[in-house]
C-alpha positions, 0 to 999 in steps of 0.5 A: 500500500502506498503512503502519501508524503506530506511535504515540509513547509520550508524555504524553497517549498512550492505549495502552489504552482509558481508560488515559492516560499522565501521566509517566515514573516509571521506565526500564531496559534492558528497558522503561519505566514510566509513571504513567497515569490509569485509568477511574474516575480511578484511578492505575495503573502502565503498563509498556511492554516494549521490542521486539516482542512476539515477541522474547525479552524480551517473550516471556519476560515474557509467559510469566511473566505467564501463570503469575502472573496467577492468583496473589493475595497481599497482598505480591505486586503486583496485576496489572490487565491485559496486552495486545499494543499495536502489537506491543508488550507493555503491562502495567498494575499497581497504582501503588506509592509507590516501591521499597526501593531508593528507601528505601535511597537516602534513608537514604544521602543522610541520612548513614546507612550503610543502612536501620535493621535493625528497619525492614529486617527488617520489609520483608524479612518482607513479601517473604519471605512473598510469595516463600514463597507462590510457592514452596510454593503454585505451585512458582515462583521469582522469580529477580530479587529486588533492591531495585528490584523490591520496591515500597513501598505503604502502608508495606509491601513488595510483590514486583514484576517477574516477567519471570524467573519460573520454574516449577520443575516444568518439565523445562527451566527454564534461566535466560536473559538478564535476570537481575541478576548482583549478586544471582543465586545460583550455581545460576542461572549453571549454569541450575539454579534451585532452591526456595532461589534467591530466599533467596540473593538476599534475603541479598545484598540484606540485607547491601547495604541494611543496611551499604551493601556487598555480599558480592561486590565484582565489577563486571563480569558475568564477575567477579560470576559467578565470585565467586558460583560460586567465592568465599566471601562477605565478611561482615565488614561485618555484625554478628557474629551476622548473619554466621553467619545470612547465611553459611548463606543464601549457601551454594553448595549450595542444599540447605544453606540455610534451608528457606524465606525466612521462616526466614532472616528469622526467624533474623536477627530473633530468632536472634542464636543461633549454634546454630540455624545448623548444617546437617546436623551441619556448621558453616557457613563463618563458624562454622568460621572462628571456632572454628578453633584453632591446632595445636601447634608444637614447638621444634627444638633450638638449633644449635651455635655453630660453625654460624654462626661463618663470616667468609668473604667468598668470592663466592657464585655464585647462580642465581635462576629467577623466575616471574611478577611476584612472582619478578620483584620478588625478582630486581629487589631482588637485582640492586639490592643487588648493583649498590649494593655494586659490587665488594664484593658477596658474590654473583655473580648469574645470573638468568632470568625467565619470564612471560606479561606483556610489561610485566614482561619490559620492566620487567626489561629497563629495570632492567638499567642496571648492567654490574656484574650479569649480564643476566637471561635473559628468557623471554617466554611469551605466551598466544595466542588460541584461534583461533591455537591452533586454527589451529596445531594442538594435538598438542603440547598434549595434557597441557592440557585443551581447556577451557583451550586454547579459552577463553583470555581476550581480555586475553591474560593468565592472569587468575589461572587456573593452567592457562593459565600452564602452557599458555603454558609448554608452548606455548613449551617448546623456548624455555624449555628452551633458555634454562634450559639456557643459564642453567645453562651460564653458572652452571657457567662462572662457578662454577669448581668452587665449589658454586653456590646455585640458587633458584626464586621466584614466587607460587603464588597467581596464574596464572603461577608456580602453573601453571609451577612444577612443570615449571620445577623438574623441567626445572632439576633435569634441566639441573643433573644434566646439567651435573655439579651433581647435588649442588646442591639447588634451593631453592624459595621460593613466596609463597602466598595469605594464610590468610584470605578475600580477596573482591578475589582469590577465585581465589588460595586455589584456585590455592594449594590446587591447586598444593600438591596437585600438589606433594604428588602428586610428593612421593610415592615412586612419582610421578616427573615424566612430562615433556611430550612435546609440549614436548620435556621429559624425565622426572625420576625420583621419587628426583631430585625437586626438591620436597623443599625448598619454602618456602611464604611466606603473604601477611601478614594484617597490612599494618602494616609492609608486609612482603610475601612478596617482601620475605621471599624477597629477605631470605632469599636475600641472607642465605643468600648473604651469610655465613649459608649454612652456618648456614641449611643446618644450620637446614634439616636436620630430625630426620627426615632424620637418623633416616631417618624417613618422614613425611607430605608437609610444607612449610617456611616462613620469616620474616626481619625485619631489625633495622634502621630500623622505618619499614616503612610509610614505606619500603615504602609511603608513601615510594615512592608519594610519590617516584613522585607527585613525579616524575610531577608533574615529568614532567607529562602529554604529553596536556595539554602542548600546551594548556598550552604554547599558553597560555604560549608567547606570554607567554614570548617577550615576556618574554625579548624574542623579538618583532620590535620588541624584537629591532630595538631590541636591535640598534639599541642595539648600533650606537648607539656605532658610528654616532658613530665610523663613519668610523674603523670603516669604515676598519678594515673596509677595511683588514681586507678588503684584508689578507685579499684582496690584489690585489683592488679594494675593493668597495662599502662596503655589500658590505664591511660585509656581508662583515665582519658575516658573518665576525664572526657565523661567528666567534661575535663576535655571539653575545651576542644569542643567548646572552642569549635562551637564558640567559633561556629557561633561567632562565624554565624553571628558575624555572617548574619550581622554582615548579611553574608548568610541567613537563617535558612542557610545557617540551618542547612550549613549545620546539617551538612557539618554534622553529616561530615563529622563522622567522616572527619572522626575516621580521618583523625583516628587514621592520622595516628598509628593504629594500636592493636594491643594496649597491653604492653607494660611500661617496662617492656619498652622505653620511656619515649615509646610509652610517651608516644603510645600515650599520645596516640591513645589519647588523641584517638579517644579525645578526637572521638569524644570531642567530635561526638560532643560537637555533633550534639552541640551543633544539633542544639544550635541547629534546633535554636536556629530552627526555633528562631526561624519559626518565630520569624515565619510567624512574624512574617505572616502577621506583617503580611496580614497587616500590610497591603497585598502588594508591596507599597514600596513598588508603588512609590516614586522611583526616587523612593524605590531606589532608596529601599535597599539602603533603608533596608540595610540601615534597618538591618544594621540597627536591629540585627545584633539585639534582635537576631544575633543576641537572642541566638546566643543568649539561651535565656532570651525570650523572643516571640513574633509580636515582640520582634514586630513591635521592636523593629517597627519603630526603628523602621518608621524612624528611617522612613519618615525623613525619606518621605519628607525628603521626597515631599520637599523635592516634589514641591520644588519640582512642582513650583518650577514646572507649573504653567508649562505642564498645562500647555502640552496635554498630550506630552504630559499624558504620555509621560504619566502613562510611561510611569504609571506606578509612579503616577499612582504612588505619588498620590501617597506623598505629593498631597502632604502639606508643605513642611512649613505648615505641619511638623513631621513629628506632630499629631495629624493637624485638625485641618487634615483630620476634618477632611479625612474623617468625613464619611465618603457616603455623605456625598449622597446626602444625609445628616451629620454630627462631628465629635471631638474627644479629648482626655483632659481640659488642657487638651480640650483648650488646645484642640477645640479652638482650632476645630471651631475656627475651621469647621462651621457646623455643630461640634460636640466636645467630650472630655473622657479621661484616659481616652486618646484624642480623636475626631468621630464623624457620625453620619445617618439618614443616607438613603438606600435609594441614593446609594443604589443610584450611585452604584448603578451609575458606577456599574455602567448601568449594568444591573443584570450583573447585580441581579445575578448576584442575588444570594437567595433564589426563594426571595423576590428581591 
């Protein structure tokens, strides 16, 4: 049987008669393109589609070629011919000079942020003409518009690669594989392309080629698909006028885009006119954000002075139920404060933590090092796989949509999807109920009749707390009522997404909106909590709803001082339990409560700013990150330790004398003096032996000497040799750690390698002395000199074995000390990781500060290494734990960072003064520079707005002006009522701060003197209407309420 030979695609190959391949000019996932010589000496492009012609990709491309072969346009790439060769699709087209992607790369390589605007618009005009021609004349959509498919020929753009071309007149025109998700419009992911789909891709491409950034930041197909369908685009890198135009072209609803691609390009070119962007009488997302006005805010009356005159220091019993990572941060901070104050703590803290993430649970368990704080009740509620839910049955999960039960991510995490958070909670319903009930019982036992405080904390901007909060709140209400604490109110403090578009966390706005809608549902008089039969949870009447005292703390839009919602929540809880409780309870009362009025559903918010050290950037961001970097450098990388130890162990052993010749020399030197007076020495040995063995004959001299040496060694009389070696090892490790030549991981591995080599070294040392087969020769059988030598040989072998054995035990002990300290460092690193942001803030700092990081790290090392690393390793009595290390290193780190931040701030203002005026006249150039230095641009927010050093000393408390600005709750931008409270600890402090505050703040101010309390500002807000919050979140979410509806946590409630 004959076999058909498939020819290799290479230079010289002739796939079609007269078409000879010359060189590869492109290769992708679906094929490769060659330059070829065509009949008549013409140069053409020859594309080979991977796979057999009857496979999906080739079939799809073949169908597209049949559609396009009769279409002619100046800006469509000319198709010469296409055929099946050796069962492979071969396409011949005109040869291009390159692609728009090549042009973009060329400008980037020359230092530009992208293609100049005028040039780019000219190229897009060509592409728009070709695409509109396909749309209007043939009802065709390209569906794969991207820079690589726009080819350059003679200075113009020609549209190429029609592998995804779709005829919109087909009934079934769903899109299959092959699309480029970076540029794909949302309707394509739903399999419903439209006449305006290519326009969307063109808009994405425009921003990328102009600014070097894309409107959607996703890296995986799943991320990009989610962002295109659900998230608002980040158009900030574009010039302001372009943002309005691009916002319309990127509308989720194709019918709201421009009528054609050409109209879109013309709007960019000559529009710069906001008015022409309106669609159907409605403004675009960008326009809506720009014209949003602040709603009015009313001042609440000043509280009576009697409200804050409490000086009682009765210990307050507190239960904090934390949900998710943000809740865990709050509990950790409260536990730290209680632990630091020891017996004088104003709080007896009880806590429970519910989370789907074992890392959070484990981190909390590691933090429970103090017996002064009751252990946290940890409630681990992991998600299961879809198969596990299917196998175990779903009868108990009837309130959860099957869509979520059978679509649990492989990661096993909620990935920001709130229905998955509730799925995990319901699945573990009995355990959750049992442990919450236990937490309430413990609270009752310790309260001894006093009214406790009960809180729920978490973030409704994520998947866990957002999905769990409502059920947890009602369960807790039920158990408190059962325990006789019906009068105890539940105060919920929930972090929300910032009131801005965040392309990095697009789902957070929708999670927040869905959670607030559901809370609003249960705030209605007729909507009691139905419980959950599958989870075994009881119902709660609407009259007993625990949702009337819900605080929403929006994420900060300004990270200058590192104020996070978890900071605010922890500060408020601490103040409420630390002498300010009566005052804050009075502040929470609203006028509508007193008048029995009924108003629309509304929420509270709060801001708390301690009037202490102003260095929040240093304390909250840079400091913890630097401390963590230092401890990581001390600990080292175990994966690299083996290589480093192998390189250093031989050098170290020779330096301390742990090799055969050196050991022999040390022993011989020891016996040099004894050889001179050997007869006297031997007589002493004989006398001692006869004294300890009366009635026995004296054995041979050799055995007597061996007996005596072993006896002396066991008594430790020969340990001077081992002591010298181990002291040298301690010294070498201490010096190495001090000068950063080695780390703990390398030291531990080095000790292990030395112990491995000690057995071999013992044999080598004994072989270095003459072998003694018989120790029975008497002294009178040989000459005195021979006896002396024999004594030395016997002694050397015995001492070598004994001392090297002792050394092995000592090194093992040292190795264990190193490992224990390494474990302490690892725990400390975990704690600083939970205290610091996920991303190292040093990487977000300006280049000048980033460059100083290694030097600052070295200074911190030099300042702390001897007292906190070297000395504890050498001092057996040293008592060091993870929190001690963090607390000792942190002040030193902050002291080093403060002048660095101040220095950068001064330099920034000098540069700003010199450049003001010129920066405004060149917007495109300024825009490009910012985009090329994006991390610097973002991080400058952390430092450039610091007041001039003349206005505020770096080492003084936060100024009143800054505090008033920072303490204002972000949700007050939506209207409501407010009350500002100044808390001081004494009249002197009041006299200093109150006049400053009243001079800059025109509203009513309540001043309370509470002895023992830290000075702080508290800004209480109430009456922030639910409908206003929902309206703002809807705008920020691009009007895409379908996403919010899909994130409903229950399928049995009509929200």
